[in-house]
N, C-alpha and C positions, 0 to 999 in steps of 0.2 A: 290422519294416520298414514304413515308410509306403507307402501305396498309390501306385503309379506309373502315370501315364497313358501308355497305349500306343495306337497306331492299330489294331493287330491283335494279339490274343493267340492263339497257335496251341497247341492242346492235343494232345500226342502227337508224338514226334520220330522216328517211323519214316520211311520213304521219302516218304510223302505229306506229312506234317507238315513235314519238313525242306525239301522242295521248295516247299511253300507259303510257309514262312518266308523262303526265299531269294527267291522271286518277289515277295513283298510288300516285302522289304528293298531289292530292286533298284530299286524305285520311290521310294525315299527314305522309306518309312513306318517309324515306330517300331514294332519288332516284338519280342514276347516269345515264345519257344518253350519250352514246359514238357514235361518228360519224367517219367513216373511212376517209372521205374527208372533205373539207370545209363545214360548214353549208350552206344549201340551194344550194348545188352544182347541176349541170346539167348532172351528169353522171349516174343517176339512173332512177327512175320512178315517182318521186313525185314533179318534177319541172314543170315550164311552166305557162302559162297564164290562162288556164281554164280546168275544168273537169265538167261533167254533173252529175246530180242526177235525178233518176227516180225510181219508184217502179214497173214498168212493166217488170217482169222477167218471162221467161218460167218455171223456177224452183220455186216451191212454198216456198222454204226455204229462199229466199232472201227478198221478200217484208217486212216481219216483221223486218228484220235487217235494211233495208233502213228507215223504219218509226222510229225506235229507233234512228238511226243516225241523222235523220232530227231534232228530238227533242234536241239531244245533240249538233248539230251545233248551234241551237238557244241559248242554254245555254252558250256555249263558246263565241259566239259573244256578248252576253249580258255582260259577265264577262270582255271581252276585251275592250268593248266600241266602237267597229267598226265592219263593215260587211265584210265578205269574200264570202258570198253566195247571189247571186241575183236570187230571185224567178222568174220563167217563167212557162208557160204551157209546157207540153211535148206531143209529138205526135209520134205514132208508125204507120208505114204503110208497106204494102207488099201484096202479093197475098192473097186473101180471104181464101184460103184453106191451107195456110202455117201453119203447126201445131205449130211451135214455136211462131208465132205471135198470133195465137188463144189463146194459153196458157198464153202468156204474158199479153194480154188484160184482160183475165179473172182474173189472179192472181193480177194484179195491179189495178183493178177496173176502167179501162179506158172506155170511152164512144165513140161508133162509130159515126163518123161525118155523118150528114145527107147529102145525095147526091142532086145535083141540087138545086132547089129552096125550097126543103122541109126542114122545121126546121130551127133553128138558126145556122148559120155557122160563125165561126170567120173570120175576114177579111184576116188573114194570109193564110187561106185555099186555096185562089185563087192563091197563089204563086206556088202551086204544080200542075203539070199536071200528074195525076196518070194514069199508063197504064191500059188497059182493064183488068178487073178482080181483080183489087187491091182495098183495103179498107184502111181507116185511122181511128185511134181512139185516142182521146185526154184524158189527165189526168192532174190534177192540181198539183200533186206533181212532179214538175220539177224545174230545176234551173241550174245556172252556178256558179261554185266555182272558185275563184282565187287561183290556186294551190299553188304556192310558198308563197303567202301571207298567206294562210291558215296554211301551215307548220310552218311558222314563228310565227303565232299567238299561236299555241299550245306550241311551244317551249318557247315563252315569258311567257305564263300562267304557264307553269311548273316551270320555274325559279322563277317567282313571288311567287310560293307556296313552294319554297325551294329546288327544284331540282338543281343538278349540271350538267352542259352540257360541254362536251369536244369534240372538233372536231380535225381532223388530228390524230385520235387515232384508228388505224386499229387493230381490234381484231384478234389475231392469235391462241388463245386457250381458251377453257372453260373447267374447270375441277373441281373436288371436292377436297378440302383440307383434309389432314389426320387429325385425332383427332377430331377437332370441327365440321367437316363436312360441312363447308361453301363452297359456290361456289366461285372459283377464276377465274377471267377474266384477261388474259394477252394480252397486246397490243404490237405492233412491236417494240416500244422503249425499251421494257423490263419491263415496269411498270406493276404492278399487283394490281387489285382491288378485294376486298372481299365483298361478299353480301350473304344474306340468299337465295335470289331468282334471277333468270335471265330470261329475255325475249329476244328472238332473232328475229329481224325483219330487215334482211339485204337484202331483195328483191332478185335481180338477183344473188346475191352471196350466197344465202341460201344453195344450194346443196353443194357448195365447202366448206363452213364452217362446215356444219353438217357432211360431209364426213370426214373432217380432225379431228373433235372432237370425233365422234362415229364410223366412218368406215361405216356407213349406207348410202345407196343411197336413197335420197329423190327426187322423180321425179318432180322437178321444173325446167323447161327449159326456159332460157332467150330467148326472141325474139326481133329482131330489128324491130321497127315500125316507121311510118312516119306520122307526123301531117301536114296536108296541109291547107293552107289559100288561098282562091280563090277571084278574083276580082268581086265585085258586079257591075252589069251593070249600067251605068249612069242613073240617075233618079229613081233608086230603093234603093238607099243607106239607107234611113230611114226606109223603109218597113221591112228590115231584122234585125232590132236592138232590143235589149231588151226593149228600151224605147217605141217601137211601139208594144210591146207584142208578138214579134216573138218567137216561141217555140224552145226548144231543140228538136231534133228528131232522130229517129232510123228507118232504113229501112231494113226489113227482105227479104230474098230471097237467090239467089246464092251468093251474096256478102253482108255482113253486113256493112252498111254505117251508120255513126253517125255524128251529127253536133251540134254546139252551135251557137246562134245568132251572128250577127256582133256586136262585143263589144271591143275586145282587140285592134284591129287595124282598124281605120276608113276605111270604104268602102271595107273591106275584111271580108269574112265569113269562118269559120273553118268547112270543110267537109272532113272526112277522112274514111279510111277503117280499120276495126278491124283485127288485126293479123299481121303477118310478118314472115320472115325467122328466123331460129335459129341463135343465136350469142353467142360469148364468151364475158362476161361483161368486161374482162380484155384485150381483143384483138379485139375490135369492129372496123368494117369498118364504118367510119363516113360519107362516101359518101352519098350525098343526090340528086343524079342525077335523071333526069326524068325516070320514069319507074322502079325505084329501087324496086326489089323484087315484081314487079307487084302491087305496092301500090299506083300508080298514075293513070294509064290508066283506071282501073275499076271505079274509082271515077269520072273521067272526063266523061266516058260514061254514068254513072248514072245521073250526073248533066245535061248532054245534053238531056236526056230523060225526067227527072222529073222536072227540074228547068230551062228550056231553055231560058225563057224570063228574068231571073233575075241574073244569075251567068254566067260569061264568062270563058270558059275553054281554049280559044286560048292562046297558049304559056305555058300552064300548070299552076300550082299553083304559086302565087306570092311569097309565103314563104313556105319553107319546113323545118320542125324541127324534128330531130331524137329523138327517145325515146325508152324505153324498156318495154316489158311486162315480167312478170314472170309467165309462163303458166304451169299449171298442165295438165295431160292427159285429165281430165274431165272438166277443167276450173273452178272447185270449189276450194275454199280456203283450206289452211292447217291452222288449229287452234287447237293445241294439245300440250300435254306434250311431251317432248322429250323422256321420259321414260327410261327404262333400269335399271339395278341394280345400276348404278352410279348416275343417275340424277333423276329418279322417277318423282315426281311432282314439283321438284324445278327448272326445266328449261322448259319454254314454248316457242313454235315456232309459229310465224305467218308468212305465206308465200303464194306464188302462187296466188296473187291477180289478175293476168290474165287480166289486162287491164280494169277491171271494179270495182276494189275495193276501189278506192279513196273516192267515195261518202260515203262509210261505215266506213271510218277511225275512227271517234269518237266512234262508236259502237264496232268496233274490238278492239280499244285501251282499252275501258272499260272492255271488256270481257277478254283480255289478262291479264290486271292488276288484275282482280278478280281471275282468274285462278291461277296466281302466288301467290297472297297473301292469298287467301282463299281455294285454291284447287278445286274451282268450280265457275261458273259464274252465280250468282243469277240474275243479270240484264237480261241476255239472257233468262233465264227461264221465268221471269216475262213478257218479251216482246214477248214470243212465238217463240224465235229463237232456232231451233233444231241444236245443235252443232255436232250431230252424223255424219252429212254429211261432216264434215271437219276433221275427224280423219285421222291420218297417216295410220292406219291399213287398211283402205279401199283398199290400193294398194297391200296388201299382197296376193299373189296368184291371183291377178286380176289387171293387169297393167292399165286397162282402168278406174279403180275406179268407180265413179258414172256416167260415160258416158252413155247417153241415146239418143234416137231419139224421137221427139215429133210428 
């Protein structure tokens, strides 16, 4: 196939790449979206039945991005004509003196739940048996996103706006052509595609691709994680559903636990642990046995302590689904120009979304597209999103990057 001129070539069709392709195509740009595997595959980080959205973050630079993303989710659903995001309340809890929880509640505008008979308490609050010294705070900006359906929605919208989508197209090189100075992207079949700009969003494969292209080490470590679905005890099935108003939640403390309401699988609820052991995305151990990497037992102990009357841990989770994080040392994103003499501002990288980035996909996609096309992200500035936290340079001479204690 002859080389085709594109305004933007997006490498990687997970949530970030699909959103970036959609954002660029919505501006009338000629866009090519390349996916290494089949579209909507299960080998990366953007598949599955659900993800949560919340604005309660200990780091103050995330709530503005979440609020921007929430508006863009609504816009995309309106354009698509169907929903992929089901609104719910969100609740955070943990020890009252846990610094990260205190910061998250303040930054996200959450409201502490009244104890005992004082004040108005939502019905779902009685599901939880909080340990002594714990608190809970609720916020309205919560919800559950249908992950695979959401990625498909952004891809379909991008195609509707003229984008070209190719799967089974593994990118093996990104370079600059001599003479005209275009970006050339070569895939494993030998085909080459030419474009003015390139956006790299390949998730767990980011470090490998950047290393092969530039020789630089970008500290994005893939982690193997496990999504667990547990049996709801008989008689409580409806209480824990989105229809009953049950919230998404996050629990701070020694182990960070998160959950979505019972929705994807009747009578099961997703409760899982953040994190996991390092892995190689090209040589993963797909085993999902009990206790894998310590990702099951801490969740079971937490359930037995906090939700003992409603969720059954006997025999472990009913379903175990492997997934990957792409973790930076500080768990902050990488959103930056690849830089250097060869690429300058013509190649943009979005990576390291560290198990919490899906909710911000439309915002990140818009930012990446604007950076590629305009050299700056006006939408981010207007929304109060400070991109300095996401620069690659933060790791130069400082391997911990933005790492902090709260």
